[in-house]
C-alpha positions as CSV (number, residue, x, y, z in Angstrom):
1,L,97.8,110.6,101.0
2,V,100.3,112.9,102.7
3,A,98.1,113.1,105.8
4,L,98.1,109.3,106.0
5,G,101.9,109.5,105.8
6,G,102.0,112.0,108.6
7,C,99.7,109.7,110.6
8,F,102.3,106.9,110.5
9,S,105.1,109.3,111.5
10,E,103.1,110.8,114.3
11,R,102.0,107.4,115.6
12,S,105.7,106.5,115.9
13,G,106.5,109.6,117.9
14,V,108.1,111.8,115.3
15,I,106.4,115.0,114.2
16,N,106.9,115.3,110.5
17,L,106.7,118.9,109.6
18,G,108.7,118.3,106.4
19,L,105.7,116.8,104.6
20,E,105.4,119.7,102.2
21,G,109.1,119.3,101.3
22,I,108.6,115.5,100.8
23,M,105.7,116.3,98.5
24,V,107.8,118.6,96.4
25,M,110.7,116.1,96.1
26,G,108.2,113.3,95.3
27,A,106.6,115.4,92.6
28,M,110.0,116.2,91.1
29,G,111.1,112.6,91.1
30,G,107.9,111.4,89.5
31,S,107.8,114.1,86.9
32,L,111.5,113.5,85.9
33,A,110.7,109.7,85.7
34,M,107.8,110.5,83.4
35,R,109.9,112.8,81.2
36,F,112.9,110.6,80.8
37,L,110.8,107.4,80.3
38,Y,108.7,109.1,77.7
39,E,111.7,110.4,75.8
40,G,113.4,107.0,76.0
41,A,110.5,104.9,74.8
42,P,107.4,106.8,73.5
43,A,105.8,103.5,72.4
44,A,105.8,102.1,76.0
45,P,102.4,100.9,77.4
46,G,100.5,103.5,79.4
47,Y,100.5,101.6,82.7
48,L,104.3,101.6,82.6
49,Y,104.3,105.4,82.9
50,F,102.0,105.2,85.9
51,V,103.9,102.5,87.7
52,L,107.4,104.0,87.1
53,A,106.3,107.5,88.0
54,V,104.7,106.3,91.2
55,L,107.7,104.2,92.2
56,A,110.1,107.1,91.4
57,S,108.1,109.6,93.5
58,M,107.7,107.2,96.4
59,L,111.4,106.4,96.4
60,T,112.4,110.1,96.2
61,G,110.0,110.8,99.1
62,M,111.5,108.0,101.2
63,L,115.1,109.1,100.6
64,F,114.2,112.7,101.5
65,S,112.4,111.7,104.6
66,L,115.5,109.7,105.7
67,L,117.1,113.1,106.4
68,L,114.4,113.8,108.9
69,A,114.7,110.3,110.4
70,I,118.5,110.5,110.8
71,A,118.4,114.0,112.3
72,C,115.5,113.6,114.7
73,I,115.8,110.0,115.7
74,H,119.5,109.3,115.6
75,F,120.9,112.7,116.5
76,R,117.8,113.8,118.5
77,A,117.6,117.2,116.8
78,D,114.6,119.4,117.2
79,Q,111.8,118.1,115.0
80,T,110.2,121.5,114.3
81,I,113.4,123.0,113.1
82,I,114.4,120.0,111.0
83,G,111.0,119.8,109.4
84,T,111.0,123.5,108.5
85,A,114.5,123.2,107.1
86,L,113.6,120.3,105.0
87,N,110.6,122.3,103.5
88,M,113.0,125.1,102.5
89,L,115.6,122.7,101.2
90,A,113.2,120.7,99.0
91,T,111.9,123.8,97.3
92,A,115.4,125.2,96.6
93,A,116.9,121.8,95.6
94,S,114.0,121.0,93.2
95,V,114.3,124.3,91.4
96,V,118.1,124.0,91.1
97,I,117.8,120.4,89.8
98,I,115.1,121.2,87.2
99,K,116.9,124.2,86.0
100,A,120.1,122.2,85.6
101,I,118.4,119.5,83.7
102,N,116.7,122.0,81.4
103,A,119.9,124.0,80.9
104,A,121.7,120.7,79.9
105,G,118.9,120.1,77.3
106,N,119.2,123.7,76.0
107,S,115.7,124.5,77.2
108,G,115.0,128.1,78.2
109,S,112.3,127.3,80.7
110,A,112.4,126.0,84.3
111,V,109.6,123.6,83.7
112,V,109.9,119.9,83.0
113,K,107.7,119.0,80.1
114,Y,105.6,115.9,80.9
115,I,102.1,116.9,79.8
116,E,101.9,114.3,77.0
117,P,103.0,111.3,79.1
118,K,100.7,112.5,81.9
119,Q,97.7,111.6,79.8
120,H,98.5,107.9,80.4
121,L,97.5,108.4,84.0
122,V,93.8,109.0,83.1
123,F,91.2,106.3,82.5
124,Q,87.6,106.5,81.2
125,I,84.6,104.3,81.9
126,G,81.9,105.5,79.5
127,S,81.6,109.3,80.0
128,F,83.2,109.1,83.5
129,E,86.9,110.2,83.5
130,S,89.2,109.9,86.5
131,N,92.9,109.0,87.1
132,W,94.5,106.0,88.6
133,F,95.5,107.9,91.7
134,C,91.9,107.9,92.9
135,V,91.9,104.2,92.9
136,L,95.3,104.0,94.5
137,T,94.3,106.4,97.2
138,V,91.3,104.3,98.3
139,A,93.5,101.2,98.3
140,V,96.2,103.0,100.4
141,L,93.5,104.2,102.9
142,I,92.2,100.7,103.5
143,A,95.7,99.3,103.8
144,S,96.7,102.0,106.2
145,Y,93.8,101.3,108.5
146,I,94.5,97.6,108.5
147,T,98.2,98.2,109.1
148,L,97.7,100.6,112.0
149,Y,94.9,98.9,113.8
150,K,94.9,95.2,112.8
151,T,98.5,94.2,112.7
152,R,101.3,93.6,115.2
153,F,103.4,96.2,113.4
154,G,100.7,98.8,113.9
155,L,100.4,98.0,117.6
156,R,104.1,98.3,118.1
157,L,104.3,101.5,116.1
158,R,101.6,103.1,118.2
159,A,103.2,101.9,121.4
160,C,106.5,103.5,120.4
161,G,104.7,106.8,119.9
162,E,102.6,106.7,123.0
163,H,105.0,105.3,125.5
164,P,108.5,104.5,124.2
165,Q,109.9,103.5,127.5
166,A,107.2,100.9,128.0
167,A,107.7,99.6,124.4
168,D,111.4,99.3,125.0
169,S,110.9,97.4,128.2
170,V,109.1,94.6,126.4
171,G,111.7,94.3,123.7
172,I,110.4,96.5,120.9
173,N,113.2,98.4,119.1
174,V,111.9,101.9,119.3
175,Y,114.5,103.3,116.9
176,K,113.6,100.8,114.2
177,M,109.9,101.5,114.6
178,R,110.4,105.2,114.4
179,Y,112.5,104.9,111.3
180,A,109.8,102.8,109.8
181,G,107.1,105.4,110.6
182,V,109.1,108.2,109.1
183,L,110.0,106.2,106.0
184,I,106.4,105.2,105.5
185,S,105.4,108.9,105.8
186,G,108.0,109.7,103.1
187,F,106.7,106.9,100.9
188,L,103.2,108.3,101.1
189,G,104.3,111.9,101.0
190,G,106.2,111.3,97.7
191,L,103.1,109.6,96.4
192,G,101.0,112.6,97.4
193,G,103.4,114.8,95.5
194,I,103.1,113.0,92.2
195,T,99.3,112.8,92.7
196,Y,99.1,116.6,93.2
197,I,100.9,117.5,90.0
């Protein structure tokens, strides 16, 4: 999932070296959503945990990748340095946020407890056990292929990465397409983070 996100960013012409940081932030956002949702309504249906955790992780990943987009596209900063800085920032920020949340709840550990609500992400068919992220990953892979190679958006995105001057000369807004590529990579990177944990 994260590699697919990186593919969208690379195709738009932005090297996203901050994918690991986006994963960390997405994992944190999704785990916090599972924790607070479960504490607020333990009788909620299982699919609600899955949907809200996925949405929270993807939104967190997108917001974090916006830092890369603004720095690299708008301010033309060095992509390698910004990506490395985002990886370090994500690790530090997530540790501080989790410790602050646990300290506010008088918990002595630096771990968000989400093991019980995580069981709602697993499904069984007979003796076969899997989780919903496997199904979601196959769907995202198919959708990514169709988006990149069978749509006008994908053609424009690839044109902006391969030859931005030529794309600009035919009226394609290169800045918007690059922002879209980086935000999609954040979207999928956040999803990869929650899938990993």
